[in-house]
Every structure is written in structure tokens, then in C-alpha cells.
One Martini backbone bead per residue (centre of mass of N, CA, C, O) as a GRO file, in nm:
protein
   67
    1MET     BB    1  11.885  11.338  10.514
    2VAL     BB    2  11.610  11.433  10.346
    3GLU     BB    3  11.516  11.692  10.139
    4LEU     BB    4  11.219  11.865  10.180
    5PRO     BB    5  10.974  12.035  10.081
    6GLU     BB    6  10.764  12.248  10.107
    7ASN     BB    7  10.457  12.115  10.147
    8PHE     BB    8  10.470  11.804  10.144
    9PRO     BB    9  10.184  11.689  10.201
   10GLU     BB   10  10.043  11.821   9.960
   11TYR     BB   11  10.212  11.690   9.736
   12SER     BB   12  10.150  11.403   9.811
   13ILE     BB   13   9.847  11.420   9.768
   14MET     BB   14   9.856  11.517   9.476
   15TYR     BB   15   9.997  11.272   9.361
   16LYS     BB   16   9.789  11.060   9.440
   17THR     BB   17   9.546  11.188   9.299
   18LEU     BB   18   9.659  11.194   9.011
   19SER     BB   19   9.718  10.892   8.990
   20ASN     BB   20   9.424  10.801   9.029
   21GLN     BB   21   9.301  10.957   8.792
   22ILE     BB   22   9.460  10.822   8.571
   23LYS     BB   23   9.355  10.536   8.620
   24LYS     BB   24   9.054  10.605   8.570
   25LEU     BB   25   9.089  10.725   8.282
   26GLU     BB   26   9.210  10.475   8.150
   27LYS     BB   27   8.957  10.299   8.190
   28SER     BB   28   8.748  10.492   8.048
   29LYS     BB   29   8.891  10.503   7.768
   30GLU     BB   30   8.821  10.210   7.670
   31SER     BB   31   8.486  10.288   7.636
   32VAL     BB   32   8.572  10.508   7.426
   33ARG     BB   33   8.532  10.747   7.154
   34GLY     BB   34   8.684  10.988   7.003
   35LYS     BB   35   8.652  11.288   7.146
   36GLU     BB   36   8.636  11.179   7.435
   37ARG     BB   37   8.910  11.035   7.428
   38GLU     BB   38   9.080  11.288   7.375
   39GLU     BB   39   9.000  11.437   7.637
   40ILE     BB   40   9.114  11.225   7.828
   41GLN     BB   41   9.406  11.236   7.724
   42LEU     BB   42   9.453  11.533   7.803
   43LYS     BB   43   9.416  11.498   8.102
   44ILE     BB   44   9.639  11.297   8.145
   45GLU     BB   45   9.869  11.481   8.044
   46ASN     BB   46   9.824  11.699   8.260
   47TYR     BB   47   9.872  11.524   8.506
   48GLN     BB   48  10.156  11.431   8.427
   49SER     BB   49  10.277  11.713   8.433
   50GLU     BB   50  10.224  11.763   8.734
   51ILE     BB   51  10.388  11.523   8.840
   52ILE     BB   52  10.658  11.619   8.732
   53LYS     BB   53  10.669  11.876   8.899
   54ILE     BB   54  10.664  11.739   9.174
   55LYS     BB   55  10.913  11.548   9.139
   56LYS     BB   56  11.123  11.794   9.111
   57LYS     BB   57  11.094  11.866   9.434
   58PHE     BB   58  11.223  11.586   9.469
   59PRO     BB   59  11.385  11.330   9.518
   60GLU     BB   60  11.495  11.081   9.362
   61ASN     BB   61  11.258  10.825   9.376
   62PHE     BB   62  11.054  10.894   9.603
   63PHE     BB   63  10.770  10.779   9.496
   64GLU     BB   64  10.861  10.489   9.426
   65GLU     BB   65  10.918  10.411   9.729
   66LEU     BB   66  10.608  10.441   9.821
   67ASN     BB   67  10.475  10.204   9.631
   0.00000   0.00000   0.00000
């Protein structure tokens, strides 16, 4: 049995939401230039950082197996 952290459902939802936001931002980034593109990239990096924090609370490859 895999040990899951407290608040597992919330973390799972956050992970999915952040992943979806990153995908949307990556698409929108293709159509913009300059400062706006940089702002989108910063958001993506922040979301990726949050995803890394969430992943560290779970067993290795936990989320990869869900995809």
C-alpha cells in the first residue's frame, strides 16, 4: 500500500489544475511577443515550481502513472 499525504484529493486537484494551466499558457505564449510573453513564461515557471512541491509530497512517479 502506497502512503499518501494528508489532503490527497486537494493536492491531486491542484496538480491537474496547474498542469492544465501550463498547457493553456504554453499555447497562448506562441501568439504573443515581448513583455507579455515574458510574463506568461514567469507564470509557467511559478506553476511548475508548485507542481514540483506537490510531487515531492507523493511517492516517486505517482502522477506520471495517473496520466
